[in-house]
C-alpha positions, 0 to 999 in steps of 0.5 A: 541593436536588433540583434542582441535586443531579439536574443534578449527577447527570446532568453527572457521568454524562455525564462518565463516558461513553466518548468514542465516545459523544460523537456529533455525528451525524445519524440516518443516521450513528447507524444506521450505527454501530449496525449496525456495533456489531451485526456486530462479532461476525460480522465477526470470525468472518470475519476469522478464517477468512480469516487461517487460509487462507494466501494467499501470493502464490505460492499461487494456490489459497489466494489464490483461496479467500480471494477466493471467500469475499469474493465470496460476501459481496459477492454477499449485499450484491447486488454485481455481483461477478467474478474476473478471473483472472490466468493472464495475468499468472502470478497468482491473479487479483482480486476486483471488485465493484460496486453502485449508480449515483448519487452520488459514485464511490468506488473501495475497494482491497484485496488477497488475498495475504500475504508468508507462503508456503505452507510457512511456520510462520505459519498461523493466528490466535492470540488473546493477549488481548482486544485483540490477535490475531496471525496472518498478514496480518491487518493487511496487510491482511485486516483492512482487506478486513473492515472495507471489507466491513462498512462498506458492509454497515452503509451498506446496513442504514442505507438509504443505500448506494445513495446512492453508487456503489462499485467494489471492487477486492481485488487478488492480487498486492500483495505481489508484482506480476504481470508484465506490468504492463499486465496485472496492473493492468487491473482496478485501473486501469479502475476508477480511471479511472471514479472520483471518490475512492479509499480504501485499506484498508491498515494504514499505519504501524499507527497509528489516529492517521494516514492516508495521503494521500502514498506514495512510489513503489518502482522497480527499477534495474539498473546495468551496467559494462564495463571493459578487462581487462588486467594489473593492473600497467597500471592508470590508463595512458590506453589501459588505464583504470580497470576496471569496479569503479572506475567503479561505485564512482564512479557509485555514490558520485556517486549519494549525494553527488548526490542522498542530500540530497533530501527523501523521495528514497531509493535503494539498491544491493541487491546487486553483483557484479564481476570478470573473469567475472560473472553476476547473475540478475535474478530471483533476485537471486544472482550468481557472480563470478571474478576475480583481484588481478593482473586489471583487472575486465572488468564489474560489475552492480548492482541496486537501488531507488528511492523518490520521493514524486512523479513529477516527483521520480522524473524528476528523479532519473532524470535526474541518475542518467543524467547521471552514468552517462555521465561514464564514466572512461577505457576503460570504459562504464555503462548504467542501466535502470529496471524496472516499479515502483509509482508515487508517490502524491503529496500532493494538494490533494484528498487533503488535503481528503478527510484533513480530511473522514476527520479530522472524521468521526473527531472526531465519532465521539469517536475523535480527530484523524487526521493524515497520516502521513509518507511515509517511513513508508509503503510502496508500495501498490496505491492508488499505481496509482490516485491519480493517475486520481482526485480525491481519495485516501486510504488506511490506512483498515485494521486496525491493529496492528505487526509486519507482514510477520513472524511477529509480525503483530498486530492492534489489535482495539479499532480494527476497529470503529473504522476501520469506523465512520469509512470508512463515515462518510465515504462517507456524509458525500461521497455528493453531492460535486461537489468531488470531481469538481472539485479538480485533482490 
């Protein structure tokens, strides 16, 4: 009777173990996991320190201060580091760090800035309970920056960091891109052209069961209409025409009817001014208008944005919009211009394969399956600039939570160590990955 009872007790004890102990890991992976578990208290202290420093995009000193703290940490890991000053593009700058010269080449992407200005009342971490911390930029994305750092540190502790090559780019202007883009993106694009695989440590849609293989781009547009001013009693005459406001209505409604059913394509006219005399400031998006109900409107200006899931979809939408703009009502004219923005991150085969590796690592850690998030739930991000230059890209590897970009921004701290483990195992498992260079984008 003793032997069956002993077996039963062993089985019951195993069934009571938490899911995360059900490892299918090799000794190096087990060492990585143990290193992460040991470092969590230290990582939490660093996260609190970073979040308590205001680093709104325009607070250049605050952004640089956060960057210096992280630079010191990468220096301690024996990374080569530098600070790329952002004066050329009117921002604080970017942190760059690199390590290793063999194996798969990884680009790890984060950002230092937040949406919270230096005079925001939301300035510090508040611990709501053991699992929930509220703070400005805690999920978007200082939590991701710390996850990135400690995933790499755990690989170093386990003795496997030298089996990969890494470049880290942590930008200072993700929430409000510097201009010109050519200068603001130089550090990131140089690293992307070098890399095989890009990993972004944004928070995705805040769900640890998802990761991002596709992000829609975000591009601004401006529409200008002119009409022939005249007494309103003469409107619709062939030699007087319809005026700028009717032309604007025609164009905007044609955009809606011809493009609103295209899957994953969205566009929005955010501000409009029209009348006899108008102004619309492209920087502040504030405008003025003067007109009278007995005068045909001479001008209309509209500013908006468009989001597409691939460069091809964006190009097709632009072509349709330009065609519509050129089909003018009598005695009117119109012009459409597009500004610099974030390009789409298309859902490539390489991205899908990278997600499969990430999903398997998550399951082997006992953390469950990870699926691709719907691109409608994933806004533009730094990885969008890099994705077209690498064979595989995956984002949404950061600290999960909810309330981003609001004073309710809250992290689910149970995901802090989990995300470190997932990221570290993906890099380790792809350390010598020929297919990371062979799959077409």
